[in-house]
C-alpha positions as a printed Julia matrix, in Angstrom:
436×3 Matrix{Float64}:
  -6.76  -16.69  32.41
 -10.42  -15.73  32.43
 -12.84  -17.81  30.38
 -15.63  -16.32  28.34
 -18.11  -18.08  30.61
 -16.64  -16.28  33.58
 -16.69  -12.97  31.74
 -20.34  -13.18  30.88
 -21.44  -14.46  34.26
 -24.43  -16.52  35.17
 -26.89  -14.16  33.47
 -25.99  -15.42  30.01
 -27.11  -18.91  30.91
 -30.61  -17.63  31.54
 -31.1   -16.09  28.09
 -34.25  -17.31  26.42
 -32.71  -18.22  23.07
 -36.05  -19.0   21.5
 -37.21  -15.4   21.95
 -34.06  -13.89  20.44
 -34.02  -14.92  16.81
 -37.06  -13.09  15.46
 -36.14   -9.46  16.16
 -32.36   -9.46  15.81
 -30.56   -6.9   13.63
 -27.72   -8.53  11.68
 -24.24   -6.96  11.64
 -21.7    -8.14   9.06
 -18.01   -8.12  10.02
 -15.44   -8.95   7.33
 -11.99   -9.94   8.56
  -8.69  -11.46   7.42
  -8.09  -14.12  10.07
  -7.78  -17.88   9.69
  -6.43  -20.62  11.93
  -6.11  -19.94  15.63
  -6.84  -16.21  15.23
  -9.94  -16.96  13.16
 -11.15  -19.29  15.89
 -10.65  -16.59  18.52
 -12.62  -14.03  16.47
 -15.43  -16.58  16.12
 -15.33  -17.07  19.9
 -15.64  -13.32  20.48
 -18.59  -13.13  18.1
 -20.33  -16.05  19.77
 -19.81  -14.45  23.17
 -21.21  -11.11  22.05
 -24.2   -12.72  20.37
 -24.95  -14.7   23.53
 -24.64  -11.64  25.77
 -27.6    -9.75  24.3
 -30.71  -10.35  22.21
 -30.96   -7.35  19.86
 -28.09   -7.97  17.45
 -26.52  -10.88  15.63
 -22.96  -10.42  14.38
 -21.89  -12.56  11.42
 -18.13  -12.69  10.91
 -16.73  -13.69   7.51
 -13.16  -14.34   6.38
 -12.4   -12.5    3.13
  -8.79  -13.49   2.46
  -5.52  -11.92   3.58
  -5.23   -8.26   4.56
  -4.91   -6.97   1.0
  -7.72   -9.19  -0.27
 -10.03   -8.14   2.56
  -9.45   -4.44   1.83
 -10.07   -4.98  -1.88
 -13.21   -6.99  -1.12
 -14.52   -4.13   1.02
 -13.85   -1.55  -1.7
 -15.54   -3.7   -4.34
 -18.53   -4.33  -2.09
 -18.99   -0.62  -1.41
 -18.97    0.15  -5.12
 -21.64   -2.51  -5.58
 -23.7    -1.22  -2.63
 -23.16   -4.48  -0.74
 -20.67   -3.36   1.9
 -20.57   -4.9    5.38
 -21.11   -2.82   8.48
 -17.55   -3.5    9.71
 -14.4    -4.02   7.65
 -11.02   -5.02   9.05
  -8.27   -2.98   7.35
  -4.55   -3.43   8.03
  -2.63   -0.43   9.28
  -1.04    0.44   5.94
  -4.52    0.94   4.5
  -5.3     3.71   6.99
  -4.5     6.6    4.64
  -6.56    4.96   1.9
  -9.57    4.62   4.2
  -9.19    8.17   5.51
  -9.27    9.44   1.94
 -12.38    7.4    1.13
 -14.84   10.15   2.06
 -18.41    8.94   1.84
 -17.38    5.3    2.21
 -16.87    5.29   5.97
 -18.6     6.47   9.12
 -15.96    7.51  11.68
 -16.03    5.48  14.89
 -16.34    8.57  17.08
 -19.54    9.5   15.2
 -20.88    5.95  15.48
 -20.39    5.97  19.24
 -21.75    9.48  19.74
 -24.85    8.87  17.6
 -25.58    5.61  19.42
 -25.26    7.29  22.81
 -22.84    4.62  24.01
 -20.8     5.46  27.09
 -17.33    5.49  25.62
 -14.03    7.06  26.63
 -11.55    7.47  23.73
  -8.85    8.4   26.25
  -9.03    4.87  27.65
  -7.06    3.6   24.66
  -3.27    3.41  24.75
  -1.96    6.59  23.09
   0.62    4.91  20.85
  -2.13    2.66  19.5
  -4.94    5.19  19.29
  -2.8     7.81  17.56
  -2.45    5.68  14.47
  -6.18    5.83  13.82
  -7.1     9.4   14.78
  -7.48   12.55  12.71
  -5.62   15.81  13.33
  -8.28   16.75  15.91
  -7.59   13.59  17.88
 -10.89   11.95  16.95
 -10.84    8.19  16.41
 -11.73    7.23  12.86
 -11.5     3.47  13.33
 -11.24    1.15  16.32
  -7.87   -0.5   16.99
  -8.5    -4.23  17.03
  -5.44   -6.39  16.51
  -2.45   -4.2   17.24
   0.96   -5.84  17.41
   4.61   -4.86  17.31
   7.64   -6.88  16.21
   9.79   -8.87  18.61
  12.57  -11.42  18.37
  11.52  -15.04  18.92
  14.24  -17.41  20.13
  14.45  -21.19  19.97
  16.37  -21.81  23.17
  16.92  -25.48  22.37
  18.68  -24.55  19.12
  21.04  -22.28  21.05
  21.92  -25.03  23.5
  22.53  -27.49  20.65
  24.93  -24.96  19.08
  26.83  -24.6   22.36
  25.44  -21.13  23.01
  24.09  -19.84  26.31
  20.34  -19.47  25.62
  20.3   -16.59  28.1
  22.93  -14.64  26.14
  22.21  -10.96  25.53
  20.53  -10.4   22.15
  19.61   -6.76  22.67
  21.66   -5.46  19.73
  22.06   -6.55  16.14
  25.79   -6.79  16.79
  25.09   -9.45  19.43
  22.61  -11.21  17.14
  25.32  -11.31  14.47
  27.68  -13.09  16.87
  24.96  -15.63  17.66
  24.34  -16.21  13.95
  28.05  -16.87  13.41
  28.01  -19.54  16.11
  24.74  -21.1   14.93
  26.0   -21.35  11.36
  29.35  -22.76  12.48
  27.48  -25.43  14.43
  25.72  -26.51  11.24
  22.34  -24.85  11.77
  20.48  -24.54   8.45
  18.36  -21.52   9.42
  19.95  -19.29  12.04
  17.57  -16.37  11.34
  14.43  -15.79   9.32
  11.79  -13.08   9.31
   8.18  -12.28   8.58
   6.89   -9.01   7.11
  10.3    -7.72   6.05
   9.29   -4.12   5.23
   7.3    -3.69   8.44
  10.03   -5.05  10.68
  13.3    -4.22   8.93
  12.49   -0.8    7.49
   9.34    0.66   9.06
  10.05   -0.42  12.63
  13.79   -0.05  12.13
  13.09    3.64  11.44
  10.96    4.18  14.53
  13.21    2.16  16.82
  16.25    4.21  15.75
  14.31    7.51  15.65
  15.03    8.18  11.99
  12.34    9.18   9.47
  10.82    6.62   7.14
   9.34    9.5    5.16
   9.14   13.28   5.31
   6.2    15.29   6.68
   6.22   13.35   9.97
   5.97   10.06   8.09
   2.92   11.36   6.26
   0.95   12.57   9.29
   1.57   16.23   8.37
   0.44   16.13   4.75
   0.17   14.33   1.47
   3.29   15.91  -0.02
   5.54   13.41   1.73
   8.58   11.73   0.23
  10.16    8.45   1.27
  13.39    8.59   3.25
  14.28    4.98   4.07
  17.57    5.08   2.14
  19.51    6.78   4.94
  22.79    5.35   6.29
  20.95    3.68   9.18
  18.61    1.87   6.8
  21.34    0.98   4.3
  23.68   -0.39   6.96
  20.99   -2.65   8.39
  19.79   -4.02   5.07
  23.36   -4.54   3.87
  24.17   -6.48   7.05
  21.16   -8.71   6.45
  22.14   -9.09   2.8
  25.6   -10.21   3.85
  24.05  -12.66   6.33
  21.84  -13.99   3.52
  24.87  -14.63   1.33
  26.55  -16.48   4.2
  23.48  -18.63   4.94
  22.91  -16.99   8.31
  19.7   -15.24   7.27
  17.26  -17.39   5.29
  14.5   -15.56   3.44
  11.2   -17.45   3.44
   8.74  -15.02   1.86
   7.02  -11.64   1.95
   4.37  -12.37   4.55
   4.67  -14.91   7.36
   5.91  -17.95   5.53
   8.79  -18.23   8.01
   6.36  -18.76  10.86
   5.83  -22.42  10.0
   9.58  -23.02   9.99
  10.08  -21.4   13.38
   7.13  -23.23  14.92
   8.52  -26.5   13.54
  11.86  -25.8   15.23
  13.93  -25.47  12.07
  14.88  -21.79  12.55
  16.72  -20.54  15.62
  15.75  -16.85  15.58
  12.69  -15.24  14.04
  11.7   -11.58  13.8
   7.93  -11.53  13.8
   4.86   -9.92  15.3
   4.19  -10.26  19.01
   0.96  -11.89  17.81
   3.02  -14.89  16.79
   2.38  -15.98  20.37
  -0.95  -17.57  19.45
   0.58  -20.04  17.02
   3.98  -20.52  18.65
   2.59  -21.25  22.1
   0.16  -23.82  20.71
   2.48  -25.55  18.2
   6.11  -25.26  19.31
   7.54  -28.44  20.83
  10.7   -26.69  22.0
  11.64  -24.18  24.65
  11.08  -20.71  23.21
  11.49  -17.19  24.48
  10.29  -13.72  23.49
  13.07  -11.14  23.23
  12.91   -7.41  22.47
  13.51   -6.4   18.87
  17.27   -5.79  18.52
  18.68   -2.36  17.73
  22.03   -1.17  16.37
  24.34   -0.07  19.13
  25.88    3.28  18.24
  22.82    4.86  16.61
  21.96    7.95  18.63
  18.61    7.66  20.4
  18.15    3.92  19.89
  16.18    2.15  21.09
  13.25    4.58  20.84
   9.93    2.77  20.45
   8.51    0.34  17.95
   5.28    0.97  16.05
   2.17   -1.1   15.57
   1.1    -3.41  12.86
  -2.12   -5.33  12.59
  -5.46   -3.82  11.73
  -8.37   -1.7   12.89
 -12.11   -1.95  12.4
 -13.66    0.59  10.02
 -17.4     1.21   9.97
 -18.75    1.46   6.45
 -21.25    4.08   5.35
 -24.72    3.33   4.0
 -26.36    1.46   6.86
 -29.35    2.06   9.13
 -29.4     3.77  12.5
 -30.3     0.48  14.18
 -27.39   -1.29  12.52
 -25.01    1.42  13.71
 -26.33    1.02  17.25
 -25.42   -2.65  17.03
 -21.97   -1.77  15.7
 -21.43    0.61  18.63
 -22.43   -2.08  21.11
 -20.02   -4.56  19.51
 -17.1    -2.12  19.47
 -17.74   -1.24  23.09
 -17.85   -4.94  23.95
 -14.54   -5.59  22.15
 -12.93   -2.72  24.07
 -14.03   -3.91  27.52
 -11.17   -4.78  29.9
 -12.18   -8.42  30.27
 -12.52   -9.12  26.55
  -9.38   -7.15  25.69
  -7.33   -8.85  28.39
  -8.33  -12.28  27.15
  -7.65  -11.33  23.52
  -4.22   -9.99  24.52
  -3.39  -13.11  26.51
  -4.62  -15.55  23.86
  -3.0   -13.88  20.86
   0.0   -11.75  21.83
  -1.65   -8.69  20.33
  -1.34   -5.55  22.42
  -4.09   -4.65  24.87
  -5.64   -1.58  23.25
  -6.66   -0.08  26.58
  -4.62    0.62  29.69
  -7.29   -1.11  31.78
  -6.86   -4.36  29.86
  -3.12   -4.26  30.43
  -3.58   -3.65  34.13
  -6.12   -6.48  34.38
  -3.71   -8.84  32.62
  -1.01   -7.93  35.12
  -3.39   -8.39  38.06
  -4.36  -11.82  36.75
  -0.69  -12.84  36.91
  -0.38  -13.56  33.2
   2.91  -11.71  32.69
   4.48  -13.39  35.7
   3.38  -16.82  34.5
   4.39  -16.16  30.88
   7.68  -14.24  30.89
   8.26  -12.02  27.88
   4.62  -11.51  26.98
   4.82   -7.94  28.26
   7.79   -7.04  26.05
   5.6    -5.79  23.21
   3.76   -3.43  25.56
   7.0    -2.12  27.01
   8.52   -1.52  23.56
   5.52    0.59  22.62
   5.16    2.56  25.83
   8.64    2.92  27.38
   9.29    6.21  25.61
   7.05    9.0   24.37
   6.75    8.61  20.58
   8.54   11.16  18.42
   7.61   12.48  14.98
   9.67    9.61  13.61
   8.21    6.91  15.82
   4.46    7.43  16.12
   3.66    5.51  12.95
   3.17    5.89   9.21
   0.33    7.37   7.21
   1.18    7.03   3.54
  -1.07    6.68   0.52
  -0.83    3.59  -1.7
   1.34    2.02   0.96
   0.27   -1.54   0.22
   1.65   -1.09  -3.31
   4.77    0.64  -1.97
   5.38   -2.36   0.27
   5.26   -4.52  -2.84
   8.02   -2.4   -4.37
  10.06   -2.66  -1.18
   9.64   -6.43  -1.21
  10.98   -6.64  -4.76
  14.01   -4.53  -3.96
  14.81   -6.35  -0.71
  14.62   -9.67  -2.51
  17.28   -8.38  -4.9
  19.52   -7.7   -1.88
  18.93  -11.12  -0.33
  19.79  -12.81  -3.64
  22.96  -10.76  -4.01
  21.75   -9.03  -7.18
  21.81   -5.52  -5.66
  23.57   -3.66  -2.89
  21.41   -2.28  -0.12
  22.09    1.28  -1.26
  21.03    0.6   -4.85
  17.92   -1.32  -3.79
  16.71    1.26  -1.26
  17.42    4.16  -3.62
  15.32    2.41  -6.25
  12.5     1.64  -3.79
  12.38    5.27  -2.68
  12.31    6.55  -6.25
   9.62    4.1   -7.36
   7.55    4.62  -4.21
   7.62    8.39  -4.56
   5.92    8.04  -7.95
   2.98    6.33  -6.23
   2.86    8.97  -3.51
   2.61   11.75  -6.11
  -0.25    9.91  -7.83
  -2.05    9.5   -4.5
  -1.52   13.18  -3.69
  -2.91   14.24  -7.06
  -5.99   12.07  -6.62
  -6.77   13.46  -3.15
């Protein structure tokens, strides 16, 4: 794997640091990362700052994804907004509707005169953050997709072949039966239940999550995740929960600590779990493709991205925007992107970064780390599988979480819970439509 020292080359070592400080333009970047990912962002910032003398980027953690978005909105209202704000993918429609609060990335790059090719970005990633004219509004930064993480040691202890096929949920169910029978306390857990088990379930099985091309075609969309495909999956998981084969840990990534500690055998989580799992797990683990339901026509299709993009906030100087353009170009470079991809498990946002990673032998040395890329690019996305663009979606996810929790506890059937989530979520969509 390339080091940052190698990326920058010998020229960085010759920078006259004493001459840099006085004339630098400061760029604020607010993000939502802590732990290993926060350290890697800090490393990127340090590398950029050392590579040139005109700009100084200051990165600040502002809480989780929701808190960072809210902090950015509050700061803009107070006239204290940063130049760059990390916003998770479900906030895309909100940011697009915030006219006057943002400066589209394509305008930032054009105005700065930076040599930049928007077609260099992977289509299934770029499409999430472009307008109807194909212009990029924000820069994909940490793009991930869900996969199945396996504790191979737990399988062996349960008398299971750790190489057994886990491609379908039917096969996963058989493994859960055996793990539970062997006395395993946590056969399966998950992170980000709406993203993985409804949003990606929809795309992977080529069924709509919502009407109007999942919101891409207009604001008059209605939710549609109470179809038979959705209900059957959630009911299966609800039944597993009642049998102790699926153990619910929380709405975000609370289950990650359990998997990394070796107490859960299977874990549906972001491909970006690689950063923490590879550094903490003291057991033999493997990355598997996200399972699909055998018998659903068209499955598996493709999964969709999670993570966040970088939005440029309005109200800053021309010089500051030039610095932003230089930073975004730096973050998109093949060397920096390849290292970010290899360190974190996030997708390479450009084809060149993926090719460089392959050339460096990373995939061969780390089997399974290319699964996320293959899931996203194996098939051309359909109207059902290119992503979601729904207003108030952070709040809608909160509703979904409540209803799914009622299924896991046995208080509701999947059909009743998903019908209720759709009805409640549609109320928020109508409010968002009326306000925009």
